[in-house]
C-alpha positions in Angstrom: 12.8 52.7 79.2 9.0 51.9 79.0 7.5 48.3 78.4 6.9 47.7 75.1 4.1 45.1 75.8 0.5 46.3 77.0 -1.1 45.6 80.4 -3.8 43.0 78.7 -0.7 40.9 77.8 1.5 41.7 81.2 -1.4 40.5 83.1 -1.6 37.5 81.1 1.7 36.3 81.6 3.2 38.3 84.7 0.5 39.3 86.9 1.2 38.4 90.7 -1.2 36.9 93.3 -1.3 37.0 96.6 1.3 34.0 97.1 5.0 34.4 95.2 4.9 30.8 94.0 1.1 30.6 93.4 1.9 32.8 90.6 4.4 30.5 89.1 2.7 27.4 89.5 0.2 28.8 87.3 2.3 31.2 85.0 1.2 28.8 82.3 0.1 30.6 78.7 -3.7 29.1 79.2 -5.8 28.1 77.2 -8.7 30.6 76.8 -12.0 29.3 75.6 -13.3 30.8 72.3 -17.0 31.8 72.3 -18.7 30.1 69.8 -21.1 32.2 67.5 -24.5 32.6 69.0 -26.7 32.2 66.7 -30.4 32.9 67.0 -33.2 29.8 66.6 -35.5 31.4 64.1 -38.8 28.8 64.4 -40.2 27.9 61.7 -43.7 27.4 61.0 -44.8 25.4 58.1 -47.8 24.0 57.2 -47.8 21.0 54.1 -50.2 21.6 52.4 -48.9 21.0 48.9 -45.8 21.6 47.4 -46.5 25.4 45.3 -48.0 26.0 49.2 -44.4 25.6 50.4 -42.8 27.2 48.0 -44.4 30.3 48.0 -44.4 30.1 51.8 -40.4 29.8 51.8 -40.0 32.9 48.8 -42.2 35.0 50.6 -40.2 34.3 53.7 -37.0 35.0 52.4 -37.7 37.7 50.2 -38.9 39.5 53.8 -36.6 38.6 55.9 -33.1 38.5 54.7 -33.3 41.3 52.1 -33.6 44.2 54.6 -31.4 42.5 57.2 -29.1 41.7 54.4 -28.7 45.4 53.8 -28.1 46.4 57.4 -25.9 43.3 58.1 -23.8 45.0 54.8 -23.6 48.2 56.7 -22.8 46.9 60.1 -19.4 44.8 58.4 -18.6 48.0 56.7 -18.7 49.7 59.5 -17.0 47.2 61.8 -14.1 46.8 59.1 -13.6 50.3 58.6 -13.4 50.8 62.8 -10.7 48.6 63.3 -8.2 49.4 60.4 -6.5 51.9 63.0 -3.9 51.3 65.2 -5.5 53.4 67.9 -9.3 51.5 67.6 -7.9 48.5 67.3 -5.8 48.8 70.7 -8.9 49.9 72.2 -10.7 47.2 70.9 -7.8 44.7 72.5 -8.3 46.4 75.6 -12.2 45.9 75.4 -11.4 41.9 74.8 -12.2 41.7 71.4 -9.7 39.3 70.2 -11.2 37.7 67.0 -12.4 41.1 66.0 -9.2 42.4 65.4 -6.7 39.7 64.1 -7.5 41.0 60.5 -6.7 44.4 61.0 -3.8 44.2 63.1 -2.2 41.5 60.9 -2.6 44.2 57.9 -0.7 46.8 60.6 2.0 43.9 60.9 2.1 43.4 57.4 2.5 46.7 56.7 4.9 48.0 59.2 6.8 44.6 60.2 10.0 46.4 62.6 6.7 47.8 64.6 7.4 45.2 67.8 4.4 46.8 69.5 1.9 45.5 67.3 3.9 41.9 66.6 3.5 41.9 70.6 0.3 42.6 70.8 -0.5 40.2 67.6 1.9 38.1 69.0 -0.9 38.4 72.3 -4.4 38.1 70.2 -2.8 34.5 68.9 -2.4 33.2 72.2 -6.1 34.4 73.8 -7.2 33.0 70.8 -5.5 29.4 70.6 -3.2 29.7 67.9 -0.3 28.9 69.8 1.8 28.5 66.7 1.3 31.9 64.9 2.3 33.4 68.5 5.2 31.5 68.1 6.2 32.8 64.6 5.7 36.4 65.7 8.0 35.8 68.7 10.4 34.6 66.6 9.8 38.2 63.8 10.4 39.5 66.8 13.5 37.3 67.8 15.1 38.4 64.8 14.6 42.5 65.2 15.7 42.2 68.2 17.3 38.7 69.8 18.6 39.3 73.1 14.6 41.0 74.1 14.4 39.1 77.3 10.3 39.4 77.6 10.2 37.6 73.8 12.9 34.7 75.0 10.8 34.6 78.1 7.6 34.0 76.7 8.6 32.1 73.5 10.1 29.7 76.4 7.2 29.2 78.0 4.7 28.6 74.9 7.5 26.1 74.1 6.9 24.2 77.7 3.4 24.7 77.9 2.7 22.7 74.8 4.7 19.3 75.2 7.7 21.2 73.6 9.7 21.6 77.5 13.5 20.6 75.6 12.9 23.4 72.9 11.6 25.6 75.6 14.8 25.3 77.9 17.0 27.0 75.8 15.0 29.9 75.7 14.2 30.4 78.8 18.1 30.4 80.0 19.0 32.8 77.2 16.2 35.2 79.1 17.4 34.3 82.0 21.3 35.4 80.5 19.6 38.3 79.1 18.5 39.4 82.5 19.8 38.1 85.5 18.1 40.0 88.3 14.5 38.9 86.9 13.2 36.3 89.4 10.3 35.3 87.3 12.8 33.8 84.2 14.7 31.3 86.8 11.9 30.3 88.6 10.3 29.3 85.7 13.1 27.9 83.8 13.7 25.6 87.4 10.2 24.5 86.7 11.2 23.6 83.0 13.9 21.6 84.3 12.0 19.6 86.4 8.8 19.2 84.3 12.1 17.5 82.0 13.4 15.2 84.9 16.7 17.3 84.4 16.7 17.3 88.2 20.4 18.0 89.3 19.7 21.2 86.8 16.4 22.1 88.4 18.0 22.5 92.0 20.6 24.8 90.9 18.1 27.3 89.4 15.8 27.2 92.5 19.9 27.7 94.3 19.8 31.0 91.8 16.3 32.0 92.9 17.3 31.9 96.4 20.3 34.1 95.8 17.7 36.9 93.9 15.9 36.8 97.0 15.9 38.7 100.1 17.2 36.6 103.8 14.3 36.8 105.1 11.6 37.0 102.7 9.4 34.3 103.8 9.3 33.6 100.0 12.0 31.6 100.5 9.6 28.6 101.7 8.3 28.1 98.5 11.5 27.8 96.6 12.9 25.0 99.5 10.0 23.1 99.5 10.0 22.9 95.9 13.9 21.7 96.2 12.5 19.5 99.1 10.1 18.0 96.9 12.4 17.3 94.0 14.9 15.5 96.7 12.3 13.1 98.5 11.4 12.5 94.8 14.9 10.8 94.2 14.3 9.6 98.0 17.3 11.6 98.9 15.4 12.6 102.0 18.4 13.6 104.3 18.5 16.8 102.1 14.8 16.5 102.3 14.6 17.2 105.7 17.6 19.1 105.8 15.8 22.2 103.5 12.5 21.5 105.2 13.6 22.8 108.2 15.5 25.4 107.1 12.1 26.4 105.1 10.2 26.5 108.2 12.8 28.2 110.5 11.9 31.2 108.0 7.9 30.1 107.4 6.8 27.6 110.4 3.0 27.6 109.3 3.7 26.8 105.2 1.5 24.5 104.7 3.3 22.6 101.6 6.6 22.3 103.7 3.9 20.6 106.4 3.2 18.3 104.2 6.3 17.5 102.9 7.9 17.3 106.6 4.3 14.3 107.2 5.2 12.6 103.9 8.9 11.8 105.1 7.9 11.2 108.8 7.2 12.8 111.6 8.1 16.4 113.3 11.7 18.1 111.9 13.1 19.8 114.6 14.0 23.9 113.1 17.4 25.5 113.2 17.3 28.7 115.4 16.6 31.5 113.3 19.9 34.3 113.1 18.6 37.5 114.8 
């Protein structure tokens, strides 16, 4: 079945990087800077000679400057409004990053066709990209009313809640996402990190173990997962468990910098077990 999300939204949440866990440590619903409208400064030379002269100058300036421009702006606004009413042109503008421009037209399309999940997902994405997290959340809720077990929407809702200081609520959605799509590593990783953030360390360790079950035995990214687990144990002063996990991780990836840093933190070199052939 084809993905319903757009390329822009997939990149926003799911774009992989060279380092497996770097993607997830940075996998938040990031705050995008909203560009303020740039208004050109008009230098006005006003010679104060008399009140009547000032008034005359202003009237002439307003008449000559604003009236022609107002006519042009009216035409431009009308053109922009017309261009942003069809779905195809809204999608094109979205792909060009013109998020604010498409909000009114996209809202109207969603209002007219509330069961169109593709449009709702795009609108949620636009709200996120313009910093309106509440409206994005509302759109995700509307999607879940139509498709309660939609794994991607459950995941995105969980991430949104997690990164707006509603970790426990976010965890419930992330759990549902892992249940709806149990083989998606990304969902389990985000859930493990949410547990850690909420200081539910036992749950976090168990979820990291679920991640390990989904990764190939010789995959070096397992070392990064083990580093996460070791960090939890060190935070709880369980150095014996931490040392064992660090040793296992270094056997997979001896050059893993995070594991080497943790090794130093708990005092000295750890003997790594022999790797199986």
